[in-house]
N, C-alpha and C positions, 0 to 999 in steps of 0.2 A: 278133786276134795279128799281131805284128811277125815275121815269118818273114825277113825280109830282115836284120835287126839278129841275129837268132838266128845265123844262116849266116855272118854277119860276125864274129862271135866264135867261132864255131869254125875260122874258117879259118886263123885263124895260130896254132893248137895243131896243125896238122897240121906246118909247120915245127920248132918245139920237140920233136916226137916223132919228127922223122926223117922225115916221109911225103911223098908228093910228093902221092899221092890217098887220099881214103877212099871206101870202099863201102861205103855206109849201105844193108843188107838188111832189119835189123829196121823191119816196117811203122810201128811206133807211132813210131821214131825219125825214120823220112823223112816223117809226119805230122808231126812236133813242130817238122823245120825248113824244111817247103814248105806244109805245111796237105792234100795229098793224102790223099784219105778212102777212097780203091779200097783192092780186096786184091791189085791187083797191079802194082809198081813199086820200082825203086832209084832210088837219088840216087848221084852219082860226083861225089864233092865233090874239087875242086883250090883251090891257094892262090890264087886270083884269079877261080874261076868255078865253076859248078855245073852237072852235065847230068843230067839225068829222063829216066829210061827208063822206059816202059810199053807195053803192046798195045793193037791198036785197038778194044779193049771201052771206055778209056777214052779217046777222042780228046777230047772235047766236055769232059769233067771235068775231065783234065789242064789244058786251055787255060784252065778256070775257077778252078781252085784253084792253079795253081802259077803265082806269076806272077816269082819269083826265080832260075830255073834257066830254062837251053835245054831244051825238049822235043825226045824221038826218041821216035818210035812206030815198034816192032817187030813183027812176027808171030813172032818168037824170045821166050822165056821171059827177061824184061827184063837176069837178073843174065848171061845169055849175051850178050845183043846189047850189053851195058856191056862187058862183058870183050873182044868182038871190035873194038868200037868202039876201046875201049884200045888195043886190040895194035896197030888199024891206023896211029894216032896214034903209036904209039912207033915204028913200023917208017919212019914219015916223016922221023921226028925224028934229030939227030947228036949228039942231046945224052947223058950217061952214063948209068947204072944209073936204073931207075925202081923206087921202092918202091911199092907198094898196100898201105896196111891195111884190114882186112876187120873185119867185127862177129863173129867165131868163134863167138860164144855162140847166134847165129842159124843158123848154118851148119852144115848135116849135113857130115858127112864127103866123101859123095859130092859133094858139090856143090863144096866146095873145091877136091878133088880136078880138079873139071870146069873151075875157074878155074883151077887152076895149069896144067892144060893148053893151055888156049887162050891163056895167057899166058907158059909157057916161051919162055925164050932173050929175051926182052921186055920184061917186067916181073919184079919179085920180090914177093911174095906174103907178107906177115908179119902175125898177128893185131897188131889195134891195141888202144890201153887204151881202156875205155866211156867216152868223150869226150861223146856223145852222151847218156848216160846220168846222167852228172857234173853237166853242164848243165843238164838236166830235176828234179835234187834241188832244185832252187831255183827254186821258183812266182813269177810275175810277178803284177802284180795282177789281170790278165784270167784266167789261170788259178785262181786262189784263188776270184775271183766266180763261176766254172762250176763247179767242186769244191762251194763252198758252195751254190749251187743245185741241183747231183744231190745232196746229203746232205738238204736242207729236201723234195725230192722224196721221197726214200727215206726220211726221218724220218715223211712224212705216211701213211704203207702202216701204219707200225706199229699204229694203231687200228684197222686192217682185219683184223687178225692180231687180236687182243684180242676183238672181235666173233667173230671164228671159230672162237677156241680152244673147246673143250667137249668134256666125257669123249666117246668113242665117235666122233668127227669123225676122218678119215684125215687124217694131218699132210701127204698133199699136197694137199688141199682147201685149207687155209688156204694152203698156199703159192701154189695155183695163181689163190687169190682176192687176194693181194698181187699176182701179178705180171700179171693180167690190169688190175687197178686202176694198177700201175705204166704201162702202156704207153696206156691209156686218159688219164694224165694226160701222155701226152708224151714217156716215157723208150724211147730208142733199144733199150734191151732190160737185161737185168739182168748185173748186175756179174760174177756168177758164178751158179753153181746154189744155190738158196736153199735155205739150213741151217733145218732145223727138227725137231729130236730133242726128243723128250718121253719122260717117265717113265724107265727106265734108260738109252733110248739118248740123254737127254740127257748122259751122261758119255761119247761116243763127239763127240770133238772137232770134226770137219766131219763132223755126221751129217745128209745131204743127206734131205729129205723124202722120207720112204717113204709106203708104204700103210698102216704098223702105227698104230692108233687112239689118239688118246689117252686117255691111264688117268684114272683116277677122281681119282686125285692125284698129285703129283708136280710138279718144274719144268718148263719148255719153253723151250728156248735157240732164239730167233729170231736168223739171223745173214743180213743179207740187203743188196742194195744195186741202186743202178741204174746207167746211163750215160744223161747227157744232153750233148750236143754235144761227144761222144767222152770226156767226163770223168766217172771212175768215183764212185760213193759207197761207204760200208761201215759198217756199223751193225748191234751185237748188243745186244739185249735177252733177259733173259728172266727168265719168268713162272712164277707157280707155282699150277695147279691146285688148288682145294680148299684148307684151313685148313692153312699151314706148321706144322711142328712145328717147335720150339726149335733143335734141331740146324739143318734146312732155313733157318731165317732168320739163325742164325749162322754157315752158310756163305755165304750171299747178302751179311750184312754184310762179313764180309772179303774177299770180291772186292771189294765199293764200296770198300772202304779202301783196299785194294790199287789200283783203279783212279784214286783221288784221289790217294796218294801219289806215284805216275808223273806224272800231269798236273801237281802242282806240283813236280815234277824237272824238267818241261820248259821250256829255255831257250836261248838261243844261247851255244856255247861249252862245253855238258855234253855229253858223249861218250853215246853211244845204251846204252854198258853201264850206264852211272852212273841212267840213268832205268828200265832192267830193274833193276836191283837196287834200286831204291826199291817196287817193285811186289813182288817175291821177298821183300824183307825183311818187309814184311807178312803176307803168306801164309808164312813160315818161322814168325814169331813165334806164327802158329794153327793150326802145326802141321799145314800143308797144303803144303808147300813143294814135296812129293814128288808131290802133283796139280796142280803146274801146269808142265804139260808142256811149253808152245812158247814161242815168241819174244812178251814183251809189246805188239810192234807192228811196222809197216812202213809205207814211202813209199806213198802211191797218187796217180794223175794219169791219166792216158792209159792205164796199167794198173791192175790191182787191187793188184798188187804189184809196187813200187816201190823202188830203194834211196834211203834210207837203211831196214837191218835194226836195229830197236831188240830189242837181243838181250845177250846175257851174251857178252863177249869182242871186243865191237863196239867199235872205236876212234874211227868216225867222230864228229864233231863237230856238233852242231846248230848249222845256222846259221837265220839270220832267214830265212823264205821256206819254209821245209820244209813241206811238210806230212805227217803222219804219225797212222796210226793207236795209241789205247791200249787197248789189250784184254789185260788180264789173265782168268784165268778158273784154276776149281779142280775135277778130273774125278775121283769115285773110282768106278772100275769098279763094274758091274752093282748101282750105286745110284744114283748122279745127278749132276749138274753144271752149273755156274754158269760164264757169261761176260758180261761186261759189256765194249762197245767204243763210242767216240769217235773222232771226227777234230778232230784239233787243228792250227793254223798257228803254226810259231814263230815267237816275234817277241824284240827283243833283251833283255828284263827278264822273258821267262816265254812265254806262249803263249795264243791265244785257240780256246777248243772252238766249234769250228762246228755250229752248230744244238745249242746247248745244250739240254736237257731236264733233267725231274726225273727219276733215277734210282731213286728209291723201290721197295721192292720192290713187285708188282700180282699181287695175288693175286684170282682168278677163280674 
């Protein structure tokens, strides 16, 4: 990862946004800019320099991972250390007012108050635009390679689920088998608590694996992902236990058609809302529009949910290099639900499905 280039691309944006400094506190953003993988650290970015603050637990790790910023080790919380350091620097300077941009979405009200108190009279604190998040929307070749590897590892867990899914087996037992194998194959962890919802619970959009036994007949929604080298994967497959009735096959076919329509709508220059509408139009045609209750997709990378959001009303245009999920679904309360999800990378003329597999309905 070229963290030096990432930082250099960010620094000119401070001037254009009338900021003298940007305090990066959201850890995925810190990692994106510096490579630091620890759990405590902030980055203070100036127009021509950068200073990284962490505590004594991370002396060796910071020296090994952070190569593009000065490293300051303090016993105080990193944000407090950064604020005090900045206040001291401004006290020595005869320059005019200093503007510090903060990532307000990642700071609590209490943290912001403490920051403002430490800097009062020396630095003006202002909410900054999501500058790092905007940069993270476009993945470089190294990131796409890592995401692809994470998706391939995640995809390899689905056959394990299919082996374990049987009537009477608790949902958590299936999820546990998948998660154990993910660790055994090198995953750092799961991208999120595994969703495994069977029977009537398949209509629960985020139905985490429970102790409920898998019924003798019905859909089972499997939504899962792994973290590999810091990057997330996300995939959903829906299977049916027992011979599916015609109505179940129709439901599955409609969702699969909606996903295909959305994938074919993806290309650079198209808005996120247009991709979302491509999926919804198919489900409305099948009289399932009211049962599609979430967005069609989202970006992913260092976090499982990143910008952009593929949903109605989203005017953000897709750009080459963006990585998004395409995951329409239909959920009929008290009866059943289906979701099918893949991850695509946007190209100038369309998109590439990362780790494409057969999405035909699997009957167990």
